[in-house]
C-alpha positions in Angstrom: -14.6 32.6 38.9 -12.4 35.5 38.3 -9.1 35.3 36.5 -7.3 35.9 39.8 -9.1 33.0 41.4 -8.2 30.7 38.5 -4.6 31.8 38.7 -4.5 31.2 42.5 -6.1 27.8 42.0 -3.6 26.8 39.4 -0.6 28.0 41.5 -1.9 26.1 44.5 -2.7 23.0 42.6 0.5 23.0 40.5 2.5 20.8 42.9 0.1 17.9 42.2 0.4 18.0 38.4 2.1 15.1 36.7 2.9 14.8 33.0 5.5 12.7 31.2 6.2 10.4 28.3 8.1 7.1 27.6 9.1 5.6 24.3 10.2 2.3 23.0 13.9 2.6 22.1 14.3 -0.3 19.8 12.1 -2.1 17.2 10.0 -4.9 18.6 9.2 -7.8 16.2 6.2 -9.8 17.4 2.7 -11.0 16.6 1.6 -10.2 20.2 3.3 -9.2 23.5 3.2 -7.0 26.5 6.1 -4.6 25.9 8.4 -5.5 28.9 11.7 -3.9 27.9 13.4 -1.1 26.1 11.3 1.7 27.5 12.9 5.1 28.3 11.6 8.4 29.6 11.7 10.8 26.6 14.9 12.7 27.2 15.5 15.1 24.3 16.3 18.7 25.1 12.8 19.7 24.1 10.8 16.9 25.8 8.9 18.2 28.8 7.8 16.7 32.1 5.8 18.2 34.9 5.9 17.1 38.6 7.0 13.8 40.0 8.0 11.1 37.5 6.1 8.1 36.5 8.4 5.1 36.9 8.6 1.8 35.0 10.1 -1.6 35.6 9.9 -4.5 33.2 7.1 -2.7 31.3 5.0 -2.1 34.5 4.3 1.6 35.0 3.8 3.0 38.5 2.2 6.3 39.3 3.9 8.8 41.7 0.6 9.9 43.3 -3.1 8.9 43.4 -5.4 10.6 40.9 -7.2 10.2 37.6 -4.7 9.9 34.7 -5.2 10.3 31.0 -3.1 7.7 29.2 -2.3 8.0 25.5 -0.6 5.1 23.8 0.7 5.6 20.3 2.0 2.7 18.2 3.8 2.9 14.8 4.1 -0.4 13.0 5.7 -1.6 9.8 4.9 -4.6 7.7 6.4 -6.0 4.5 3.9 -8.9 4.2 0.2 -9.1 4.6 -0.5 -8.6 8.3 -3.8 -6.8 7.6 -4.3 -5.4 11.2 -2.3 -4.1 14.2 -3.6 -3.6 17.7 -2.6 -1.4 20.7 -4.0 -2.1 24.1 -3.7 -0.3 27.5 -4.0 -2.7 30.4 -4.5 -1.8 34.0 -4.6 -3.5 37.4 -6.0 -2.5 40.7 -4.5 -5.4 42.7 -0.9 -5.5 41.2 -1.7 -8.8 39.6 -4.8 -9.2 37.3 -4.8 -6.9 34.3 -7.9 -5.8 32.4 -8.1 -4.1 29.0 -8.7 -0.4 29.5 -8.6 0.5 25.8 -8.1 -1.5 22.7 -7.7 0.0 19.2 -7.0 -1.6 15.8 -6.0 -0.3 12.5 -5.2 -1.9 9.2 -2.3 -1.6 6.8 -2.6 0.1 3.5 -1.7 -2.9 1.2 -1.1 -0.7 -1.9 2.6 -1.6 -1.8 4.5 -4.5 -0.3 5.8 -2.1 2.5 3.2 -0.5 4.7 3.2 1.7 7.8 0.3 2.0 10.3 -0.3 4.3 13.3 -2.7 3.7 16.1 -3.7 5.9 19.1 -5.3 4.2 22.1 -6.5 6.3 25.0 -7.8 5.5 28.5 -8.6 7.2 31.8 -7.2 5.4 34.8 -8.2 6.1 38.4 -5.2 5.3 40.6 -6.5 5.1 44.1 -3.4 3.3 45.5 0.1 3.7 44.0 1.3 0.3 45.2 -1.5 -1.7 43.5 -2.8 0.4 40.6 -0.5 0.1 37.6 -0.6 -0.1 33.8 1.2 -1.9 31.0 1.0 -1.9 27.2 0.3 -4.7 24.8 0.7 -4.8 21.0 -0.5 -7.5 18.5 -1.0 -8.3 14.9 -2.2 -11.2 12.8 1.4 -12.2 12.1 4.9 -11.1 13.2 5.1 -7.3 12.6 7.7 -4.7 13.4 6.7 -2.2 16.1 8.9 0.9 15.6 11.2 2.1 18.4 13.7 4.9 18.5 15.8 6.5 21.2 15.6 9.9 19.5 11.9 10.2 18.6 8.5 8.9 19.7 7.5 6.1 17.4 5.8 3.7 19.8 5.3 5.8 22.9 3.0 6.6 25.8 2.1 9.9 27.5 0.7 10.1 31.1 -1.2 13.2 32.2 -2.7 13.6 35.7 -6.1 15.3 35.3 -6.9 15.7 39.0 -7.4 14.0 42.4 -9.3 10.8 42.6 
């Protein structure tokens, strides 16, 4: 394919591109929960979005169009005890009711000091064939109550959605 053909394809396809991010705005202290509140679309002057917006209500994320999406869930956790591990899970549904784990990642705290930070990245591809029934949500857990970092000015615990193409 020539460069001109690639440029035309990109320009033609550009209207179907979707990319955006959300972040947890306040700290969440839990040993395990679906994150149902305190999500916001990243809104700093330098945060970028492309195309129609992903929407969210009570922690359930809805896609603006069908397609295959790359979902990247990043978790930052803090512990001042001995939690040992932290988990980050992306869950999806195709019937707007029953959720399955699409991706589950764990990491452990560095227990050198009594105060430890941990970062986890969980990734999944999600095939949204119906925007009214295909949705995702995000679950965090730990062996005991742990603080999952949130901020309204930076991405501590956050998610990025990127549409890769049509389904």
